[in-house]
DRENVEXMAR-191661 format. One record per residue (C-alpha): residue in three letters; x, y, z. Coordinates in steps of 0.2 Angstrom, whole numbers, padded with zeros to 4 digits, always signed. Each point is the difference from the previous one (the first is absolute). Layout:
! residues N
alaXYZ ...
END
This chain:
! residues 391
met+0000+0000+0000 glu+0015+0012+0004 asn+0007-0003-0017 gln-0017+0003-0008 ser-0001+0017+0009 leu+0018+0004-0006 asn-0005-0004-0018 thr-0015+0010+0000 glu+0009+0015+0008 leu+0013-0002-0013 leu-0012+0002-0014 leu-0008+0016+0008 ala+0017+0007+0003 ser+0005-0003-0018 glu-0016+0008-0006 gln+0004+0015+0010 gly+0018+0001-0004 asp+0005-0001+0018 leu+0019-0005-0002 ser+0004-0001+0018 ala-0015-0011+0003 ile+0004-0011-0015 glu+0018-0002+0007 his-0006-0004+0017 leu-0013-0013-0005 leu+0013-0009-0012 lys+0012-0002+0015 gln-0014-0007+0010 gly-0003-0013-0013 ala-0014+0006-0011 ser-0001-0009-0016 leu+0003+0008-0017 asn-0010-0014-0008 tyr-0016+0002+0010 lys-0015+0004-0010 asp-0017+0008+0006 ala-0017-0006-0006 glu+0003+0009-0017 gly+0017-0009-0002 arg+0010+0016+0003 thr+0017-0001+0007 ala+0008+0015+0009 leu+0009+0004-0016 met-0017+0001-0009 ala-0008+0010+0013 ala+0015+0013-0001 thr-0001+0000-0019 gln-0018+0004-0001 lys+0002+0015+0011 asn+0016+0006-0010 gln+0011-0001+0016 val+0017+0000-0009 ala+0011-0001+0015 ala-0010-0014+0008 val+0001-0010-0016 lys+0019+0003-0001 met+0001-0007+0018 leu-0011-0015-0003 ile+0009-0005-0016 glu+0017+0002+0008 ala-0007-0011+0014 gly-0004-0014-0013 ser-0018+0003-0005 asp-0005-0008-0016 val-0005+0012-0013 asn-0009-0013-0011 thr-0011-0007+0014 arg-0019+0001-0006 asp-0015+0005+0010 ile-0017-0009-0003 thr-0003+0010-0016 gln+0017-0006-0007 leu+0007+0017+0002 ser+0019+0001+0005 pro+0008+0015+0008 phe+0010+0002-0016 ile-0014+0002-0012 cys-0010+0010+0013 ser+0013+0013+0001 ala+0000+0002-0019 ala-0019+0000-0001 asn-0001+0015+0012 gly+0015+0009-0008 phe+0010-0001+0015 his+0017+0001-0009 glu+0011+0002+0015 ile-0007-0016+0007 leu+0001-0009-0017 arg+0019+0003-0001 leu+0002-0008+0017 met-0011-0015-0006 ile+0011-0002-0015 ala+0016+0001+0010 gly-0008-0012+0012 gly-0002-0014-0012 ala-0017+0004-0009 asp-0006-0014-0012 leu+0000+0012-0015 pro-0011-0011-0012 ser-0013-0004+0014 val-0018+0005-0003 asn-0015+0005+0011 arg-0017-0010-0001 phe-0004+0009-0016 gly+0016-0007-0008 gly+0008+0017+0000 thr+0018+0004+0004 ala+0005+0015+0010 leu+0001+0010-0017 leu-0018-0002-0004 pro-0009+0009+0014 ser+0013+0014+0001 ser-0002+0003-0019 glu-0019-0001+0002 lys-0001+0013+0015 gly+0013+0012-0007 tyr+0015-0003+0011 leu+0014+0006-0012 lys+0015-0002+0012 thr-0006-0018+0005 val-0001-0004-0018 gln+0017+0005-0003 ile+0007-0009+0015 cys-0009-0016-0005 ile+0007+0001-0017 asp+0018+0003+0006 ala-0001-0014+0012 gly-0006-0012-0014 val-0018-0003+0002 pro-0006-0007-0016 val-0007+0014-0011 asn-0012-0011-0011 his-0008-0011+0013 val-0018-0002-0003 asn-0012-0002+0015 asn-0016-0010+0001 leu-0011+0013-0007 gly+0011+0000-0016 trp+0009+0016+0003 ser+0019+0005+0000 ala+0006+0015+0010 leu-0001+0010-0016 leu-0018-0005-0004 glu-0005+0005+0018 ala+0009+0017-0002 val-0009+0003-0016 ile-0018-0007+0004 leu+0000+0006+0019 gly+0010+0015-0003 asn-0006+0016-0009 gly+0015+0005-0011 gly+0004+0015+0010 arg+0017+0006+0006 leu+0003-0013+0013 tyr-0006-0015-0010 ala+0009+0006-0015 asp+0016-0001+0010 ile-0004-0017+0006 ile-0004-0007-0017 gln+0016+0008-0007 thr+0010-0009+0014 leu-0008-0016-0004 val+0003+0002-0019 asp+0018+0004+0003 ala+0002-0016+0011 gly-0007-0010-0015 ala-0018-0002+0004 asp-0009-0008-0015 val-0012+0013-0008 asn-0008-0013-0011 leu-0004-0013+0014 pro-0019-0003-0001 asp-0012-0001+0015 arg-0014-0013+0001 asp-0010+0010-0012 gly+0014-0001-0013 lys+0004+0019+0002 ser+0018+0007+0002 ser+0005+0015+0011 ser+0002+0009-0017 gln-0018-0004-0004 his-0007+0005+0017 ala+0010+0016+0000 lys-0008+0005-0017 glu-0017-0004+0005 leu+0002+0010+0017 asn+0007+0015-0010 gln+0016-0001+0010 his+0009+0010-0014 lys+0017+0002+0009 val+0000-0018+0006 val-0003-0006-0018 lys+0016+0010-0005 ile+0009-0008+0014 leu-0005-0017-0005 asn+0005+0003-0018 lys+0016+0007+0006 glu-0004+0017-0008 phe+0000+0011+0016 lys+0014+0011+0005 glu+0000+0012+0015 thr+0004+0017-0008 asn+0001+0010+0016 glu+0018+0000+0005 ser-0003+0005+0019 ile-0013-0015+0002 met+0013-0012-0009 lys+0014+0005+0012 ala-0012+0000+0016 lys-0006-0017-0004 ser+0017-0007-0003 leu+0005+0007+0017 ala-0016-0007+0009 lys+0003-0017-0007 asn+0016+0000+0011 asp-0009+0007+0015 his+0008+0017-0002 tyr-0017+0009+0003 glu+0007+0016+0007 glu+0010+0003-0016 ala-0015-0005-0010 ile-0011+0013+0008 ala+0014+0013-0002 glu+0000-0004-0019 ile-0019+0002-0001 asn+0000+0016+0010 lys+0012+0008-0012 ala-0012-0004-0014 leu-0015+0006+0010 glu+0009+0017+0001 thr-0004+0003-0019 asp-0015-0012-0002 gly-0009+0002+0016 gln-0017-0007-0006 asn+0007-0016-0008 leu-0011-0014+0007 asp+0013-0013-0004 leu+0014+0009+0010 ile-0012+0003+0014 tyr-0005-0019+0000 tyr+0018-0005+0001 lys+0004+0012+0014 gly-0014-0007+0010 tyr+0005-0018-0004 phe+0018+0002+0005 leu-0006+0009+0017 gln-0012-0015+0003 glu+0015-0012-0002 leu+0009+0010+0013 lys-0015-0002+0011 lys-0004+0019+0000 tyr-0018-0004-0003 ala-0007+0017+0005 glu+0011+0009-0012 ala-0003-0013-0014 ile-0019+0002+0003 gln+0002+0019-0002 glu+0008-0002-0017 tyr-0014-0011-0006 glu-0013+0012+0007 lys+0010+0014-0009 ala-0002-0010-0016 leu-0019-0003+0003 ala-0002+0019+0002 leu+0008+0003-0017 asp-0010-0014-0008 pro-0015-0006+0010 lys-0004-0013-0014 asp+0017-0009+0002 leu-0008-0013+0011 asp+0016-0010+0001 phe+0006+0011+0014 tyr-0013-0006+0011 phe+0007-0018-0002 tyr+0017+0007+0005 thr-0006+0009+0015 ala-0009-0016+0005 asn+0016-0010-0002 cys+0009+0013+0012 tyr-0014-0002+0013 arg+0002-0019-0001 leu+0018+0001+0003 trp-0003+0013+0014 lys-0011-0013+0008 lys-0016+0011-0002 pro-0012-0012-0007 glu-0016+0011+0001 glu+0009+0015-0009 ala+0006-0012-0013 leu-0018-0007-0003 met-0007+0018-0001 glu+0013+0004-0014 tyr-0006-0015-0010 glu-0018+0005+0002 lys+0003+0018-0006 ala+0007-0007-0016 cys-0015-0013-0001 gly-0012+0014+0002 leu+0008+0011-0013 asn+0000-0015-0013 pro-0012-0013+0006 ser+0001-0010-0017 asp+0019-0003+0002 thr+0004-0016+0009 phe+0018+0004+0004 tyr-0002+0010+0016 arg-0014-0011+0007 tyr+0009-0016-0003 his+0015+0007+0010 lys-0011+0006+0013 ser-0008-0018+0001 asn+0017-0008+0000 tyr+0005+0011+0015 leu-0016-0004+0009 arg+0004-0019-0002 glu+0018+0003+0007 leu-0008+0009+0015 gly-0011-0015+0003 arg-0016+0011-0004 his-0008-0013-0011 lys-0018+0006+0002 glu+0005+0017-0007 ala+0011-0008-0013 val-0015-0011-0007 ile-0010+0017-0002 glu+0014+0007-0011 met+0001-0017-0010 asp-0019+0001-0003 lys+0003+0018-0007 leu+0014-0006-0011 leu-0010-0015-0006 ala-0014+0011-0005 leu+0012+0009-0011 gln+0009-0015-0007 his-0010-0016+0004 his+0011-0011-0011 arg+0016+0003+0011 tyr+0004-0017+0008 asp+0013+0008+0011 phe-0013+0011+0008 ser-0011-0015+0003 phe+0014-0009+0007 his+0005+0014+0013 lys-0018+0002+0005 ala-0002-0019+0003 asn+0016+0000+0011 ser-0007+0014+0010 leu-0017-0008+0002 arg+0009-0016+0006 ser+0010+0010+0013 leu-0017+0006+0006 gly-0007-0018+0001 lys-0012+0004-0013 his+0003-0016-0010 glu-0016-0001-0010 glu+0003+0018-0007 ala+0018-0005-0003 ile-0006-0014-0011 glu-0011+0011-0010 ala+0014+0013-0002 ile+0013-0013-0006 glu-0013-0007-0012 asn+0001+0016-0009 ala+0019-0002-0002 ile-0003-0018-0006 ala-0013+0007-0013 asn+0013+0012-0007 asp+0015-0012+0001 pro-0007-0018+0001 thr+0016-0009-0002 asn+0010+0008+0014 pro+0002-0013+0014 leu+0003+0013+0013 tyr-0018+0005+0000 gln-0006-0018-0001 leu+0010-0004+0016 his-0006+0016+0008 lys-0018-0005-0002 glu+0004-0018+0006 gln+0008+0007+0016 ser-0015+0012+0003 ile-0012-0015-0002 glu+0010-0010+0013 leu+0000+0015+0012 leu-0019+0003-0003 glu-0003-0019+0004 lys+0011+0001+0016 asp-0010+0015+0006 lys-0017-0009-0003 arg+0007-0015+0010 arg+0003+0011+0015 
END
């Protein structure tokens, strides 16, 4: 019983980033391998809360970065999926299994490309995570960045990074469409040029700043942008990069000021709400982040991009009831999207609503009838429903 108490205390201390408590508990015999009801080790608990110093301490003490929780998520992939690139570097140095996948069959590179975590994408590629791996939905990192991105400044940079690393622009998804075809259909004009290797950055200041930022020289990158802003103060691209570099320095309030400055110049450039939401997420201010998504959704209710990323964040927060509401709105716009139905079914399962989960996954099956992922999901939901009935 004493060890059990030590183990649960270690998880709590790790989640809170209490280094002295972690050190003390480990000396007292708390186990690094202990898992709670969700299958989380202390390392996973620290990772989920972006407790960098705690993660470092736990890895140095011998924590396994590849141990999975009950959802088959490892601390390594968790760090990438949340854009926690400082932790990701520690995971890679600590023996991360680079080709490993989550329960959806995605490597660390896929969720980071999907969600718009540029630095995480760069780190994954540099470490050797396979660039053309395809997940169980039939998507590569490049396909995710095109389909679930919006072709804006951030996603264009992610797509450029993937293409430079050898991502296959002609790789088809389960509907037989390539990234190039999707980009054309979605009117992502800059992305089409990148995929055709026809795009070249013409702004020298941005070129220099991005090169500096790639090597983590963010202060120098900001200085380069500031010089350009002296003579071109209303250039939204320059303002974006200044905000992004400030964000990477964890100067979130200053970054948000830049993004809001851009919105004041052009209230129709809704991308900046996505950037402010990202800032608030990293700043651990979920309500403010959700409000930014909702502002963009309200201004362009027919655009699925902002609502999808809002729903994604709600799922990460464990707020599945709200996530289902968002998925219903998305499906009302694009009923054929099997990925939307799949996410809805997962949230409904988390809520214990197995009959509704079956109904949701049946829509995914109707739109992608040969994908075994959806058939398996339905079978599992039927089993869970029968268990509930026997209770």
